[in-house]
N, C-alpha and C positions, 0 to 999 in steps of 0.2 A: 966448229960451230958451238959445241959444248963450252970450249973456252971462251968464246965471245959472251955466251950467256952469263958464264960466272963473272966475267968482267963488268958487264951490265949490271948485275945484281950488286956487286961490291959498290959501284959508283952511286947507284940509287940508294943504298944504305948510308953511304957518306953523305949524301946530299941532304937526306932526311934527317940525319944526325946533325949537320950544320945549321938546318932550318930550325930545329928544335932549340938549338942553343943561342939562336939569334945572330949567328955569324953572318948570314945572308941578308939582314936588315938593311945594311948601308948598299948592298948590291942591287937587290930587286926592288927595295922600298916598301916590303911587305913585313908587317910586325907579327912575329910568331907569338902565340899565346899559350903559355905553359903554366904548370903550378908554380913556377918561379916568378911569373910576370906580376907586376904590381896591379894591372888592370883587373885581373881576376879577384884579388882581395878587395879592390875598391868596390867592384860591382856587389860584393857580398855584404860589405858594410854600409851601403847606400849613403855616401858622405853628405849628401844633401840635407839628411835628417840629423846630421851631427851638429851638435851646438855648444860652444864652449861657454860655461857658466863662470863669470868673475866671482871672486871670493866675496865681495860686497853683497852679492844677490843671496847669500846664504845667511839666514837670519837665525841666531841662537838666542833662546829665551833666557833673560837674566834668572840666578837662582833666587829662590824666595828670600825675603828680607824680613828682620825681626824689626818691628816698629811698637813705639809705646807712647803714651800720653800721661802727663802728671808731673809731679806728684799732686795728689788731691787729698785735702782734708777729709775727716770723716763726714763733715756737714756737706762736702761739695761731690762725693763719689757718686751718690745717687743721681744727681743732675746729669753728670758725665756719662754714665752708663745708659740713661734714658736717651741722650743725644745719640749715642753709638747705636743703641737698637733701632732707633728710628731711621739713620742712615744706611743701616745693613739689615733690613728686615727679612731677607731670605737667606742669611748666612747661616751654615749649619753649626748647630751646637758645638761648642769647644774651640770655634775660631779665634775667639779672643777671650782673654782671662782678666780677672780683677785680682791683683797682686797687693797683698797687705805687707807693710814693713813696720815693726816696732821700733822706735826711737827710744833708747833709755833715757832716763832723767840725768841730771848733773847736780850734784851738791858738794858743797866744800866746808871744811871746818876753818872758819874765818876768824881773824883778829883786826880789828879796826872798826870804823874808818877812823884814822889818826887826823889830828887837826893840822899837822904838818909833817914834812920829810924827816925832821931832826927826831921827832918821837918814833917814828917809824923805823929810822936807823938804829936807836937805843934798843927797840923791841927785837930787832934782828940781832944785834949782838947777844942780847939775852937768851934767844933761842939758839944761837950757835953755842954759847957756853953749856946749854943743856944737851948739846949735840942732837938737835932736833932738825929735821929737814923742812923747809918751807920755801915759798916763792912769792914774789911781789904780785899784788892783784892791781891791775891798771883799769880793768874793764869789767862790768859796767862802770860808769862814771860814779855812780852813787856809792861804790865799794872803793874807790881810789882817793887817798893812799891806803893800801891795807895789805894783810899777808894772809896766805892759805897755808895750811898745815896738811892738806891732802885732798884729792879729788875723788868723788865716789859716785857710782851710777844708781845706787839706792840710799834712801834716807836712812833706813835701818843701819846700814854699814857706817855711814857718816856719824849717826848719833852713838855707835859703839866706839867710834875712834875718838869722839870728843870725851867720853867717859875715861878712856885710857889716859887722854891728855889732862884731864882734871886731877887724876891720881898722881901725875907727874908735877902738878903745882901750877898748871896753866889755868888760870881763873877767868880771864877776859875772852876765851874763844867762845864761838858758838856755830851752830850749823846753818848755812845759808844756801837756799836753793837758786840755782843759775837757770835750770831749765827742768820743766816738768816732762814727765814721760808723754810721749805722743805717738800717735799712729798715722801713717800716710798710706795712700792708695796709688797704684799705676794700673792703667788699661794697656794690656799688651797683646799684640799679634805676632806670634812667634814665627809664622811661616806666610807672609803676605806675598801672593804673586802680583805681577805689573798691574792686574786689572783691580785687585783689592787694594793695593797701594795708592793707586789713582783715586779711587773712592775715598780713601782716608784722607788724602790730600785736599780733596774738595770739601771735606767736613769743615764748616766754618769754624774758626778759632774761638768765637765767642759762645758758641754752643758747649766747647769744652772749657769754659772759663778761662780763654787766654792760654791754654796748654795744649796746643796741638800735637799731632803724631810726629814723631822723629825717630831716628835710629835709637836702638835699645842701648842703654848704657852698658858698658863693658863691666862684666863682674870683677870685683877687687881681687 
């Protein structure tokens, strides 16, 4: 009797073990559910609520852009600033800047204008014998043909050089201004987000005297 009971318990344990391992699935058609089964995990995850989001649905805001308009002459900058203030009335202070650039002048110690190329060539030979550095002047037209003994950003430096050439026997040279010193201005927005960039793009070009906002020039 006891032996039969022990055998029955062993068979029952073996059957339970086989059932938990899924060995009886194909025999009795019953699916066992244990921690190893995917059904338990699926019920926990609620698969009907899971949604795959494609990469295109994830939008990343573009980085701020540096935009500027100009250059404007001193007589133009007030008009451009007024147009920008009108277009961006609620923009925080410091959003845009007015940048000033100083352009140096240009002067040369000049010899000429010669009536023909032959006379210019003779002057070149004379300067070469004196071991003086020179170059031909072809522009502007009113200085062609002519010769330059040096370029300078300040008139005082050019006048000083002329005095030295006079001491060396150069009597026909003079100081000529090619370009006067000048100031120019640019309106710059260093960190324009997409919304601000759109506002600047909509600003009419004629309001900015034909100089609309564009990407900032790279530093030299």
